[in-house]
Each structure stands twice: as structure tokens, then as C-alpha cells.
C-alpha beads as a LAMMPS data file, in Angstrom:
LAMMPS data file: protein, C-alpha beads

280 atoms
279 bonds

1 atom types
1 bond types

-500.0 500.0 xlo xhi
-500.0 500.0 ylo yhi
-500.0 500.0 zlo zhi

Masses

1 110.0

Atoms # bond

1 1 1 439.135 -420.981 179.957
2 1 1 438.547 -423.828 178.390
3 1 1 435.969 -425.966 177.869
4 1 1 434.637 -429.505 177.429
5 1 1 432.268 -430.411 174.700
6 1 1 428.783 -430.150 175.628
7 1 1 427.229 -432.534 174.228
8 1 1 424.107 -435.631 175.319
9 1 1 424.752 -438.756 177.018
10 1 1 423.480 -441.305 178.541
11 1 1 420.830 -440.488 181.043
12 1 1 421.082 -441.047 184.851
13 1 1 419.026 -439.776 187.803
14 1 1 420.195 -439.552 191.293
15 1 1 417.467 -440.841 193.382
16 1 1 417.039 -437.791 195.303
17 1 1 418.696 -434.574 194.237
18 1 1 415.670 -432.143 194.904
19 1 1 414.907 -432.225 191.592
20 1 1 411.444 -432.624 190.687
21 1 1 411.872 -434.311 186.941
22 1 1 414.853 -436.358 185.754
23 1 1 414.595 -435.938 181.738
24 1 1 415.375 -438.824 179.468
25 1 1 418.540 -437.301 178.476
26 1 1 420.997 -435.368 180.547
27 1 1 424.208 -433.641 179.705
28 1 1 427.174 -435.351 179.863
29 1 1 429.338 -432.752 181.674
30 1 1 428.849 -433.773 185.187
31 1 1 431.145 -430.718 187.378
32 1 1 431.660 -427.231 185.870
33 1 1 434.216 -424.710 187.499
34 1 1 433.794 -421.158 186.322
35 1 1 436.091 -418.070 187.386
36 1 1 437.069 -420.464 190.568
37 1 1 438.900 -418.147 193.111
38 1 1 440.041 -418.859 196.769
39 1 1 441.220 -415.601 198.947
40 1 1 442.394 -415.956 202.632
41 1 1 442.675 -412.064 203.339
42 1 1 444.837 -410.868 200.649
43 1 1 446.666 -413.787 199.868
44 1 1 445.086 -415.366 196.349
45 1 1 445.540 -419.184 196.279
46 1 1 443.386 -420.311 193.259
47 1 1 442.652 -417.245 190.863
48 1 1 440.036 -417.651 188.404
49 1 1 440.429 -421.318 187.318
50 1 1 438.032 -422.998 184.704
51 1 1 437.800 -426.729 184.047
52 1 1 434.941 -429.274 183.230
53 1 1 434.276 -432.842 183.931
54 1 1 432.247 -435.068 181.837
55 1 1 431.316 -438.490 181.800
56 1 1 434.006 -441.351 181.377
57 1 1 436.937 -438.192 182.546
58 1 1 439.778 -438.624 184.693
59 1 1 440.821 -435.241 185.115
60 1 1 444.756 -435.088 186.760
61 1 1 444.745 -431.596 188.259
62 1 1 448.911 -431.375 188.431
63 1 1 451.276 -428.447 189.423
64 1 1 454.012 -428.105 192.249
65 1 1 453.303 -427.416 195.947
66 1 1 451.240 -424.377 196.527
67 1 1 449.729 -424.300 193.123
68 1 1 446.133 -425.078 194.631
69 1 1 445.348 -428.188 193.976
70 1 1 444.192 -429.386 197.105
71 1 1 442.415 -426.136 197.462
72 1 1 440.412 -426.817 194.303
73 1 1 439.055 -430.253 196.096
74 1 1 438.456 -428.123 199.149
75 1 1 435.964 -426.091 196.842
76 1 1 434.198 -428.586 195.176
77 1 1 433.810 -430.540 198.325
78 1 1 432.295 -427.577 199.957
79 1 1 435.235 -427.431 202.873
80 1 1 436.564 -424.231 201.613
81 1 1 434.733 -420.964 200.898
82 1 1 435.247 -420.099 197.229
83 1 1 434.161 -417.157 195.089
84 1 1 432.954 -417.979 190.958
85 1 1 430.546 -421.053 190.430
86 1 1 430.743 -424.855 190.529
87 1 1 427.930 -426.744 189.320
88 1 1 427.612 -430.464 189.512
89 1 1 425.229 -431.786 186.607
90 1 1 424.010 -428.285 185.766
91 1 1 423.111 -427.341 189.480
92 1 1 425.136 -425.307 191.779
93 1 1 426.693 -427.324 194.257
94 1 1 425.817 -425.039 197.106
95 1 1 421.894 -425.618 196.133
96 1 1 422.271 -429.273 197.145
97 1 1 421.675 -430.767 200.515
98 1 1 424.855 -432.113 201.942
99 1 1 422.896 -435.913 201.816
100 1 1 421.908 -435.026 198.397
101 1 1 425.459 -434.004 197.460
102 1 1 426.760 -437.336 199.034
103 1 1 425.027 -439.276 196.840
104 1 1 426.496 -437.552 193.718
105 1 1 430.638 -436.959 194.879
106 1 1 432.824 -439.276 197.235
107 1 1 436.069 -437.661 198.259
108 1 1 439.429 -439.630 199.279
109 1 1 442.224 -437.510 200.777
110 1 1 445.458 -438.265 200.828
111 1 1 445.957 -439.584 204.254
112 1 1 443.162 -441.198 206.325
113 1 1 443.175 -442.135 210.192
114 1 1 441.193 -443.926 212.867
115 1 1 441.069 -443.823 216.235
116 1 1 438.506 -446.185 216.779
117 1 1 438.332 -449.979 216.747
118 1 1 435.619 -450.335 213.822
119 1 1 435.465 -453.562 211.705
120 1 1 436.561 -452.997 207.638
121 1 1 433.026 -453.739 207.246
122 1 1 431.937 -450.769 209.668
123 1 1 434.072 -448.255 208.170
124 1 1 432.916 -449.447 204.417
125 1 1 428.964 -449.349 205.394
126 1 1 429.894 -445.622 206.387
127 1 1 429.479 -444.977 202.958
128 1 1 425.817 -445.877 203.129
129 1 1 425.151 -442.964 205.456
130 1 1 423.709 -440.413 202.472
131 1 1 421.010 -443.290 202.233
132 1 1 419.993 -443.440 205.418
133 1 1 416.178 -442.729 206.600
134 1 1 416.719 -441.717 209.595
135 1 1 418.902 -442.089 212.693
136 1 1 416.778 -444.943 214.180
137 1 1 416.443 -446.699 210.409
138 1 1 417.879 -449.926 209.766
139 1 1 420.220 -451.008 206.810
140 1 1 418.079 -451.780 203.528
141 1 1 418.704 -454.635 201.297
142 1 1 420.575 -452.246 198.717
143 1 1 422.725 -450.855 201.805
144 1 1 424.302 -454.445 202.283
145 1 1 424.534 -455.268 198.309
146 1 1 426.773 -452.141 197.784
147 1 1 428.595 -452.679 200.924
148 1 1 429.137 -456.280 199.770
149 1 1 430.262 -454.990 196.434
150 1 1 432.368 -452.828 197.603
151 1 1 434.145 -455.064 199.703
152 1 1 434.690 -457.313 197.252
153 1 1 435.819 -454.919 194.399
154 1 1 438.857 -453.577 196.746
155 1 1 439.788 -457.210 197.639
156 1 1 439.097 -456.519 201.288
157 1 1 436.549 -459.731 202.006
158 1 1 439.961 -461.652 203.930
159 1 1 439.950 -458.122 206.617
160 1 1 436.217 -457.836 206.580
161 1 1 435.882 -458.398 210.290
162 1 1 439.360 -456.921 211.151
163 1 1 439.564 -454.326 213.202
164 1 1 440.873 -450.929 211.001
165 1 1 443.837 -450.065 213.653
166 1 1 444.999 -453.481 212.684
167 1 1 445.464 -452.659 209.127
168 1 1 448.398 -451.503 207.041
169 1 1 449.031 -447.842 205.229
170 1 1 447.745 -449.393 202.133
171 1 1 444.684 -451.449 203.745
172 1 1 443.105 -449.133 205.347
173 1 1 443.589 -446.775 201.925
174 1 1 441.569 -449.647 200.277
175 1 1 438.971 -449.772 203.181
176 1 1 438.187 -446.379 202.641
177 1 1 438.238 -446.385 198.985
178 1 1 435.543 -449.116 199.506
179 1 1 433.726 -446.695 201.722
180 1 1 433.090 -444.352 198.946
181 1 1 432.400 -447.180 196.524
182 1 1 429.478 -447.975 198.850
183 1 1 428.696 -444.400 198.484
184 1 1 427.538 -445.090 194.962
185 1 1 428.470 -441.607 193.860
186 1 1 428.900 -440.569 190.215
187 1 1 432.169 -438.669 190.839
188 1 1 435.235 -439.829 192.692
189 1 1 437.254 -436.555 194.409
190 1 1 440.784 -437.831 195.179
191 1 1 443.689 -435.697 196.822
192 1 1 446.823 -437.442 196.419
193 1 1 445.043 -440.905 197.378
194 1 1 448.556 -442.836 196.676
195 1 1 450.913 -440.178 198.057
196 1 1 452.299 -442.497 200.692
197 1 1 451.478 -445.600 199.683
198 1 1 454.243 -448.260 198.128
199 1 1 454.217 -448.965 194.612
200 1 1 452.067 -452.454 194.782
201 1 1 449.342 -450.241 196.398
202 1 1 449.546 -447.926 194.252
203 1 1 449.174 -449.921 191.273
204 1 1 446.287 -451.826 193.168
205 1 1 444.246 -448.339 193.974
206 1 1 445.032 -446.505 190.461
207 1 1 443.755 -450.161 188.709
208 1 1 440.595 -450.348 190.998
209 1 1 439.603 -446.257 190.311
210 1 1 440.157 -447.197 186.382
211 1 1 437.659 -450.282 186.839
212 1 1 435.258 -448.054 188.544
213 1 1 435.151 -445.458 186.019
214 1 1 433.950 -448.052 183.550
215 1 1 430.296 -447.911 184.292
216 1 1 428.393 -445.012 182.786
217 1 1 427.471 -442.011 184.167
218 1 1 430.844 -441.744 186.220
219 1 1 434.034 -439.218 186.859
220 1 1 437.393 -438.667 188.634
221 1 1 438.951 -435.414 189.670
222 1 1 442.602 -436.604 190.920
223 1 1 445.134 -434.346 192.598
224 1 1 448.216 -435.758 191.577
225 1 1 452.420 -435.557 191.917
226 1 1 453.281 -438.280 189.779
227 1 1 453.271 -436.894 186.157
228 1 1 453.806 -440.676 185.176
229 1 1 450.207 -441.559 186.954
230 1 1 448.452 -438.716 185.514
231 1 1 449.871 -439.785 182.107
232 1 1 449.093 -443.300 182.409
233 1 1 445.289 -442.857 183.886
234 1 1 444.089 -439.718 182.991
235 1 1 442.116 -438.374 179.715
236 1 1 442.124 -434.728 180.837
237 1 1 444.651 -432.807 182.733
238 1 1 444.453 -429.106 184.886
239 1 1 447.949 -428.040 184.839
240 1 1 448.330 -425.374 188.139
241 1 1 451.031 -422.773 188.768
242 1 1 450.713 -420.456 191.739
243 1 1 446.885 -420.564 191.832
244 1 1 446.526 -419.991 187.842
245 1 1 445.564 -422.355 184.937
246 1 1 448.542 -423.186 182.843
247 1 1 446.024 -425.261 180.615
248 1 1 443.253 -427.368 180.831
249 1 1 442.523 -430.130 178.144
250 1 1 443.769 -433.722 177.017
251 1 1 446.184 -434.914 178.608
252 1 1 448.700 -435.503 176.246
253 1 1 448.367 -431.620 175.272
254 1 1 448.763 -430.367 178.864
255 1 1 451.482 -432.369 180.192
256 1 1 453.620 -431.506 177.265
257 1 1 457.300 -430.331 177.640
258 1 1 456.967 -426.804 177.249
259 1 1 453.943 -426.245 179.911
260 1 1 455.829 -428.448 182.674
261 1 1 459.153 -427.010 181.743
262 1 1 457.766 -423.563 182.482
263 1 1 455.712 -424.645 185.526
264 1 1 458.640 -426.862 187.199
265 1 1 461.390 -424.742 186.317
266 1 1 463.459 -427.870 184.840
267 1 1 463.190 -429.948 182.408
268 1 1 460.760 -432.452 183.179
269 1 1 460.987 -435.113 180.623
270 1 1 464.430 -434.789 180.419
271 1 1 464.208 -435.745 184.333
272 1 1 461.984 -438.160 183.466
273 1 1 464.245 -439.829 180.888
274 1 1 466.851 -439.722 183.321
275 1 1 465.336 -441.729 186.122
276 1 1 463.582 -444.088 183.812
277 1 1 467.594 -444.667 182.147
278 1 1 468.540 -446.386 185.911
279 1 1 466.404 -449.333 185.054
280 1 1 468.051 -450.200 181.884

Bonds

1 1 1 2
2 1 2 3
3 1 3 4
4 1 4 5
5 1 5 6
6 1 6 7
7 1 7 8
8 1 8 9
9 1 9 10
10 1 10 11
11 1 11 12
12 1 12 13
13 1 13 14
14 1 14 15
15 1 15 16
16 1 16 17
17 1 17 18
18 1 18 19
19 1 19 20
20 1 20 21
21 1 21 22
22 1 22 23
23 1 23 24
24 1 24 25
25 1 25 26
26 1 26 27
27 1 27 28
28 1 28 29
29 1 29 30
30 1 30 31
31 1 31 32
32 1 32 33
33 1 33 34
34 1 34 35
35 1 35 36
36 1 36 37
37 1 37 38
38 1 38 39
39 1 39 40
40 1 40 41
41 1 41 42
42 1 42 43
43 1 43 44
44 1 44 45
45 1 45 46
46 1 46 47
47 1 47 48
48 1 48 49
49 1 49 50
50 1 50 51
51 1 51 52
52 1 52 53
53 1 53 54
54 1 54 55
55 1 55 56
56 1 56 57
57 1 57 58
58 1 58 59
59 1 59 60
60 1 60 61
61 1 61 62
62 1 62 63
63 1 63 64
64 1 64 65
65 1 65 66
66 1 66 67
67 1 67 68
68 1 68 69
69 1 69 70
70 1 70 71
71 1 71 72
72 1 72 73
73 1 73 74
74 1 74 75
75 1 75 76
76 1 76 77
77 1 77 78
78 1 78 79
79 1 79 80
80 1 80 81
81 1 81 82
82 1 82 83
83 1 83 84
84 1 84 85
85 1 85 86
86 1 86 87
87 1 87 88
88 1 88 89
89 1 89 90
90 1 90 91
91 1 91 92
92 1 92 93
93 1 93 94
94 1 94 95
95 1 95 96
96 1 96 97
97 1 97 98
98 1 98 99
99 1 99 100
100 1 100 101
101 1 101 102
102 1 102 103
103 1 103 104
104 1 104 105
105 1 105 106
106 1 106 107
107 1 107 108
108 1 108 109
109 1 109 110
110 1 110 111
111 1 111 112
112 1 112 113
113 1 113 114
114 1 114 115
115 1 115 116
116 1 116 117
117 1 117 118
118 1 118 119
119 1 119 120
120 1 120 121
121 1 121 122
122 1 122 123
123 1 123 124
124 1 124 125
125 1 125 126
126 1 126 127
127 1 127 128
128 1 128 129
129 1 129 130
130 1 130 131
131 1 131 132
132 1 132 133
133 1 133 134
134 1 134 135
135 1 135 136
136 1 136 137
137 1 137 138
138 1 138 139
139 1 139 140
140 1 140 141
141 1 141 142
142 1 142 143
143 1 143 144
144 1 144 145
145 1 145 146
146 1 146 147
147 1 147 148
148 1 148 149
149 1 149 150
150 1 150 151
151 1 151 152
152 1 152 153
153 1 153 154
154 1 154 155
155 1 155 156
156 1 156 157
157 1 157 158
158 1 158 159
159 1 159 160
160 1 160 161
161 1 161 162
162 1 162 163
163 1 163 164
164 1 164 165
165 1 165 166
166 1 166 167
167 1 167 168
168 1 168 169
169 1 169 170
170 1 170 171
171 1 171 172
172 1 172 173
173 1 173 174
174 1 174 175
175 1 175 176
176 1 176 177
177 1 177 178
178 1 178 179
179 1 179 180
180 1 180 181
181 1 181 182
182 1 182 183
183 1 183 184
184 1 184 185
185 1 185 186
186 1 186 187
187 1 187 188
188 1 188 189
189 1 189 190
190 1 190 191
191 1 191 192
192 1 192 193
193 1 193 194
194 1 194 195
195 1 195 196
196 1 196 197
197 1 197 198
198 1 198 199
199 1 199 200
200 1 200 201
201 1 201 202
202 1 202 203
203 1 203 204
204 1 204 205
205 1 205 206
206 1 206 207
207 1 207 208
208 1 208 209
209 1 209 210
210 1 210 211
211 1 211 212
212 1 212 213
213 1 213 214
214 1 214 215
215 1 215 216
216 1 216 217
217 1 217 218
218 1 218 219
219 1 219 220
220 1 220 221
221 1 221 222
222 1 222 223
223 1 223 224
224 1 224 225
225 1 225 226
226 1 226 227
227 1 227 228
228 1 228 229
229 1 229 230
230 1 230 231
231 1 231 232
232 1 232 233
233 1 233 234
234 1 234 235
235 1 235 236
236 1 236 237
237 1 237 238
238 1 238 239
239 1 239 240
240 1 240 241
241 1 241 242
242 1 242 243
243 1 243 244
244 1 244 245
245 1 245 246
246 1 246 247
247 1 247 248
248 1 248 249
249 1 249 250
250 1 250 251
251 1 251 252
252 1 252 253
253 1 253 254
254 1 254 255
255 1 255 256
256 1 256 257
257 1 257 258
258 1 258 259
259 1 259 260
260 1 260 261
261 1 261 262
262 1 262 263
263 1 263 264
264 1 264 265
265 1 265 266
266 1 266 267
267 1 267 268
268 1 268 269
269 1 269 270
270 1 270 271
271 1 271 272
272 1 272 273
273 1 273 274
274 1 274 275
275 1 275 276
276 1 276 277
277 1 277 278
278 1 278 279
279 1 279 280
């Protein structure tokens, strides 16, 4: 299993993760998986996968349909049972209370839907649940500030009082992105966040995430089908094939012709050049 360099980075400490003390300097590795395996009956979906995500990383998880990409996201977020180990900031993810883990990780799925007429602001404010002091406690100034900043950052101010039932698909996706921005996690976990969006919204969402990532102590994990987006925005890549890791490391090294051809059983680079040629 390939591993990132475990160097020392800038100190950061979640407000309440159950740790009694926060050292002055923390390791830069925010998320790590070791021998990650997911199995349903006799069927192995993910087979002994390992990777690390350090501060400032944008890890792209790529591979064909059925490679196990979304299953890995489910394991990290706690919705899929697994074998092996997953640690977040040096601690087993299973040891976190849900509220504490929500202060560290924010998850955005590829398709979001709503069946209620909440306003954009109300949906974004749900991202502050992890900081709630109780079911009857009111919001704090910090909650208000986080919600305001998330709405501003995602360009949703004109829609703030609108019902989410009136939004386009791209506007709704930005609303849920604002929700996890308001959550103020250390790690964004994105499962095909722009898969069904048009080019304008793809550009907007990836640009917003790129800006978010510039702040210290943050990292992003994305499942992607679009290899061009992976190469354009990713720092590292995890390439999967039939549940196994074909490579983990810098995007330029992992998403190379040799590996991609073996995984997709086609000349990927030639296909990409053919598609680009249509615009000449």
C-alpha cells in the first residue's frame, strides 16, 4: 500500500472530538485507510484498499462503474460496514460520536432531493446541527456567521428566502454544498457532486470547492467519473478496478496511459484526444 508522507503540519483542533488535549502540532494526515475491505456475503466489493489524505490534498477516487468508489465513501461516512481500519486525524472513525465526526467530515452525495418547502437558508442552517447545544437551544452568533458565509461563498444570497422546491438542479446542489460549508468540516467527502449538472454548474461547484480547500487544515475526497476533472483539480488519485487499488499517488502518475488502459480496457488517452479534436 502506498502512503503519503506523515510530516508535521499546522496545528488545528476540533472543538470537541473527545480528546482531552490538543497538541501544539498535529500530523498533516487527516484521513487514512488501511486494508479497507467491504464484503456482502461472498461478494467482495472493496478488497484491501489503502490510502492517505493529508492537509491540502484533493484525492480523486476514479475507476469504471462497479469498481467500489462509492462504497469507499460509504465506509468513510459510516453508512457501509467494513473490515480494516479508517482513521481520521489519528483516531479510529468508529470511536467518534456522530456529532463529533460531523464536525470533521461533511458528505455531499451525487444526487440530492427534497420533499419539503424549506428555504435555502433553513437547509443551509441544518449544517450547524453538529454544534447544537440541545434540541431546544437557539442558534449562536457563530452559527449565524457560518450560515451567512456559506450562503455568500456559494452565491446563494439572491435565493436565501426561496423554497428549495423552486430551485434548479445546480442551485439545489449548491445549497447542499453551502450546508456542508456551514458545517465547517476539515474534510469534504464528495460522491460525484456534479455528475448530473451542466457545464456551468460543474465549473461553479469545482471552483467553490477549490477555494474552500485553500484554507489551512482542510482536504477533499471526491469520487469522479470525469477523468478530465480529476486531472484538472486533483492532487492525488486512487484508481480502482473491480474493488482493488491499481495505484495511489500523485494524479499525474496514477492517471497515466498504462494504468488507465488496463482498467478501462481501451486507449483512454486516444479517446480523450479524439473528443478534444471536435473543438478544433
